[in-house]
N, C-alpha and C positions, 0 to 999 in steps of 0.2 A: 748321524751318518754311521753306517756299519761297514767295516772292512773285514773281508773273509780271506784267509790265506793260511800260510804256515810261517811261524815266526822266524825260522832260520833260512827262509828263501831269500836270496839276494834281491829279487824284484820287489818282494814285499818289504824288505828293509828299506829300499830306496823310496817306496811309496810312503811308508810310515815316517821316514825322515822328512820328506817333502811336506807332508801334512803337519808334522810338528813344527817345522821351520816357518810354516805359513799360519800357525796358530789356529788350525782347524781341528776341532774336537771330533773324536770318533770312538766307537766301541769296536774292539777287535775280537773276532771269532776265529779260533785256531782249528782248522780242519783236522789236524792230527789228534787233538785232544777231544774235540766236540763232534767231529763228523759233520755230515750235511744231510738234511732231510730231503725226502722226495718233494715235499711241498715247496721247499726253498728252491730246488733245482727247477721245478716247473714254473715257479714265479719268474725266475731269471730268464728261462727259455721263452716265456710269453713276451718278453721285451726284446731279446737278442737272438733267440733260436738256440739250439743245442750245440751246433757245430763250433761256434767260437769258444765255448766253455771247455771243450776237449783239447788239451794242449798236445798236439801231435808233434811238436818240436822238442818236447821235454824228455828227460831221461826215463821217466816212468813209462811213457808211451813206447819209447824205443826198446825198452826191456821186455815188452810184451811180445809174445810169439806172433808171427804173421797170422796164425789161425785165430787168435784172440782179437787182434786188430781188425780182422775182416768181419768179425761179428758186430762191430759197432757201426750200425747202418741207419739208426733212427733214434729218436729221443728216448725210447724205452731201454734200448740196449746201451746207449750212452749213459743214461742215469744209473743203470745197474753197475756199470764200470766205475762211474764217478763216486758212487756210494761205497763200493768195495775198495777202491784205490783213490782216496781223495787227492793224492798228489798228482793225479792226471788232470786235475782241474786247473785251467789257466788262472794265474794269480797276479795280483789280488783281484778279487771281485769287490767292487765298491757299490753299495746301495746309496745313492745320493738323491737329492731333490731333482737333479737333472736326469735321473735314470741310472741305469747300470753303466759303470765304467770298468773296463777290463784291462788288466795289465798296468804298466807304468809308462806314462808319457807326460813329461812336464807341461808341454803345450796344451794337451788335452785337459790335464788337471787345472791349469790356469783358466781355461775357458769354461769348464763345467763344474769345478768344485769351489771356486772362490766366490 
């Protein structure tokens, strides 16, 4: 299982704690240190679309100017933004045998990751 996120993100911390407490092994990929490839974004989008990946509730999105926000209209424009500002990606992104799991929700983790 692969977990993608940013180590100091509170939601990622909750997810990693839950995985550790449930003895689920994973490999962690830090967006801040390693970035994210276009191939990876496109693979996730093939499963869940581009819209759920862009965290429009987060600080990074809110700090963008309305002009920049208005340019995010499709997968190509979203991917360009997500590669430039990886902290705009909703976190964590978990690649599991059950498919992509986005964010942290204990009930969803219980159902899809155990």
